[in-house]
C-alpha positions in Angstrom: -27.6 39.1 46.1 -31.1 40.4 45.9 -33.1 38.8 48.4 -36.2 36.4 47.7 -39.4 37.8 47.2 -41.9 36.5 49.3 -45.3 35.2 47.2 -48.1 38.7 46.7 -50.4 37.1 49.0 -48.3 36.5 52.1 -48.2 38.7 55.3 -46.1 38.2 58.6 -47.8 38.4 61.9 -46.7 39.5 65.2 -47.7 39.5 69.1 -45.6 41.2 71.9 -46.1 39.8 76.2 -43.9 40.6 79.1 -43.7 36.5 79.6 -42.6 33.8 77.8 -45.2 31.5 79.1 -47.4 33.6 77.8 -46.1 34.0 74.1 -45.4 30.1 74.1 -49.0 29.9 74.8 -50.0 32.6 72.4 -47.7 31.0 69.7 -49.5 28.0 70.6 -52.8 29.5 70.1 -52.0 31.0 66.3 -50.9 27.5 65.2 -53.9 25.8 65.8 -56.5 28.5 64.6 -55.0 28.8 61.2 -52.3 27.8 58.5 -49.8 29.7 59.3 -45.8 28.8 60.0 -44.2 29.5 63.0 -40.8 31.4 62.3 -40.0 31.7 65.9 -39.5 34.0 69.1 -37.5 38.0 69.5 -36.4 38.7 72.9 -35.8 42.4 73.3 -34.7 42.7 77.2 -37.1 43.6 79.9 -39.2 40.3 79.7 -40.4 41.3 75.9 -41.4 38.6 73.7 -43.0 38.5 70.0 -43.7 35.9 68.2 -43.5 36.0 64.7 -45.7 34.1 62.5 -46.3 34.0 58.4 -48.7 32.6 55.7 -51.5 34.1 53.3 -52.9 37.4 54.3 -55.9 36.0 55.3 -54.4 33.3 57.5 -52.2 35.7 59.3 -55.0 38.3 60.5 -56.9 35.2 61.9 -53.7 33.8 63.7 -52.9 37.1 65.2 -56.1 37.5 66.5 -56.6 34.5 68.4 -53.1 34.9 69.8 -53.9 38.6 70.9 -57.4 37.3 73.0 -54.8 34.5 74.2 -52.2 36.8 75.5 -55.2 39.3 76.5 -57.0 36.4 78.8 -52.9 35.9 80.5 -53.0 40.0 81.1 -49.6 39.9 78.9 -50.4 41.3 75.5 -48.4 44.4 74.8 -48.7 44.4 71.3 -49.9 43.1 67.9 -49.0 44.0 64.2 -50.1 42.2 60.9 -47.7 43.0 57.6 -49.7 42.3 54.2 -46.5 41.8 51.3 -44.3 42.9 53.1 -40.9 44.0 51.3 -38.1 41.5 50.2 -35.5 43.7 52.4 -37.8 43.5 55.3 -37.1 39.7 55.5 -33.8 40.1 54.7 -32.7 42.5 57.2 -34.7 40.8 60.2 -34.2 37.2 60.9 -37.6 35.8 59.3 -36.7 33.8 56.3 -33.6 31.6 57.7 -34.5 31.7 61.4 -36.7 29.0 61.2 -33.8 26.8 59.2 -31.3 27.7 61.8 -34.1 26.5 65.0 -34.4 23.3 63.2 -30.6 22.2 62.6 -30.1 22.8 65.9 -33.1 20.8 67.0 -31.7 17.7 64.3 -30.2 15.5 67.5 -32.8 16.3 69.5 -34.1 12.9 71.4 -38.1 13.9 71.5 -39.8 12.0 74.5 -42.6 9.6 74.1 -45.3 12.1 75.2 -46.2 15.6 74.0 -47.1 17.7 76.7 -45.2 20.3 78.2 -45.5 22.7 81.2 -43.4 26.5 81.8 -43.2 28.0 85.0 -41.8 31.6 85.2 -40.1 33.0 88.3 -38.7 36.7 89.1 -35.6 35.6 90.2 -33.3 32.3 89.5 -33.3 30.8 92.5 -37.3 30.6 93.0 -36.9 29.0 89.3 -34.3 26.5 90.3 -36.2 25.5 93.6 -39.9 24.9 91.4 -38.1 23.1 89.0 -36.8 20.9 92.2 -40.3 20.3 93.3 -41.4 19.5 89.8 -38.8 16.7 89.4 -39.7 15.6 92.6 -43.2 15.5 92.7 -44.5 13.8 89.4 -42.8 11.9 86.4 -41.5 14.8 84.1 -38.3 15.7 82.4 -36.9 18.8 82.9 -36.2 20.3 79.4 -34.2 23.7 79.8 -34.7 26.7 81.3 -35.0 29.9 79.3 -34.0 33.8 80.5 -35.9 37.1 79.0 -34.8 39.8 80.9 -36.1 41.9 83.9 -35.4 39.0 86.5 -37.8 36.4 84.9 -36.5 33.3 83.7 -38.8 30.3 82.6 -38.6 26.5 83.6 -39.7 23.9 81.4 -40.5 20.1 82.0 -42.3 17.5 79.6 -44.6 14.3 80.7 -47.6 13.2 80.1 -50.4 15.7 80.5 -51.4 14.8 83.8 -47.9 14.6 85.6 -46.9 18.2 83.9 -49.9 19.5 85.6 -49.2 17.7 88.8 -45.8 19.6 88.6 -46.7 22.6 87.7 -49.1 22.8 90.8 -45.9 21.4 93.2 -44.0 24.4 91.7 -45.9 26.9 91.9 -46.4 26.5 95.6 -42.0 25.9 96.0 -42.3 29.2 93.7 -44.0 31.3 95.9 -41.9 29.9 99.1 -38.9 31.3 97.8 -40.1 34.2 95.5 -42.2 35.5 93.0 -44.1 33.5 90.9 -44.9 35.6 87.4 -46.7 33.3 85.0 -47.3 29.2 84.1 -48.4 27.5 81.3 -49.6 24.0 80.2 -49.7 23.0 76.7 -51.0 19.5 75.7 -50.5 18.3 72.4 -47.4 20.1 71.2 -47.2 20.6 67.5 -44.3 20.2 65.8 -43.6 24.0 64.6 -43.7 25.1 67.9 -41.6 22.1 69.5 -38.7 23.3 67.0 -38.8 26.6 68.6 -38.1 25.9 71.9 -34.9 25.9 74.3 -33.4 22.3 74.5 -30.8 21.7 77.1 -28.0 20.2 75.6 -28.4 16.7 77.4 -31.0 16.0 75.2 -29.1 16.5 71.9 -27.9 13.5 71.0 -24.1 14.3 70.1 -22.4 12.2 67.1 -19.5 10.0 68.2 -16.2 11.0 67.1 -14.9 9.1 64.2 -12.1 6.8 64.8 -8.4 8.9 64.4 -6.7 7.2 61.5 -2.9 6.6 62.5 -0.3 5.6 59.5 0.5 2.1 59.5 4.2 2.0 60.6 6.2 -0.5 58.2 9.0 -1.7 59.8 12.0 -1.6 57.2 13.7 -4.7 56.4 17.6 -4.5 56.3 19.1 -3.9 53.3 20.9 -7.2 51.7 23.9 -6.8 49.4 23.4 -8.7 46.6 26.5 -10.1 44.8 26.6 -9.5 40.8 28.1 -11.5 38.5 32.2 -11.3 37.7 32.6 -9.7 34.4 35.0 -11.3 32.1 38.0 -9.1 31.3 38.7 -8.0 27.7 41.8 -5.9 26.3 40.5 -2.5 24.8 40.6 -1.9 21.2 40.3 1.3 19.5 39.6 1.2 16.2 41.0 4.1 14.2 39.0 5.8 11.9 39.3 5.4 7.5 40.3 8.6 7.5 42.9 9.0 9.8 44.6 5.6 8.6 44.3 6.5 4.9 46.5 10.1 5.9 48.8 7.7 7.8 49.7 5.8 4.7 50.1 8.8 2.5 52.3 9.9 5.2 54.6 6.7 5.2 54.6 6.7 1.3 55.7 10.1 1.0 58.1 11.2 3.8 58.8 14.4 2.3 55.4 15.9 2.4 56.3 16.8 6.1 59.3 18.9 4.8 58.3 20.7 2.0 58.0 24.7 2.9 54.4 26.5 2.4 54.0 29.1 -0.6 54.1 32.2 1.8 56.8 30.5 4.1 59.8 33.0 4.8 62.2 30.3 4.4 
């Protein structure tokens, strides 16, 4: 089946960083700076993360330039790329066209919080991240949404809440992470966009599970005991057999000519 062709003026934009909070902040800047769609992230290990956007060529170029500036401010920019008019086979092989649809389907049952601000805290080492997450939850009114691991020992805790609460929580998380291990990166994003929110990981506890349907059991019908019904007694009549007319005629002829039974046939040897 031939893959669907992209519009002739479309383009793909890619930016790679060495941090999950940095790539989320970069993606946020790309979405807010130009009319592009965030396809998703690709994590290839060793801490390398790539954000992929698509849209018109001019919009993608602007989004990639602004996103690269943001990644450079974090000191995390690895590479950037703009592909104008990509071939259909490129989108068919790489998870570009279907990635966003799959992520949106996974988040259909997600119970979003009333506020739209997130904080990301990345450490090198799992104990440091868990300790930082515990400190963030105890220091401010935030909810732990999920965590993300990208290889090279890097893991990120993601919290949600109002901008003020997230800022307090991140500050407490930084202090705790530095006591336990290595702090790698932090990020606070107010006014989270819908496209960006759909690409973030979400813990199972925030996903509404549909209630199971009641199991339909077959109704057991009690079988009634069979009752014998008396049939009316039939009148007994003698059996009468009617002889066919040909047989009666033959009998009459033999009765009238008794010598017919004793006449020999022409070929009879007697």
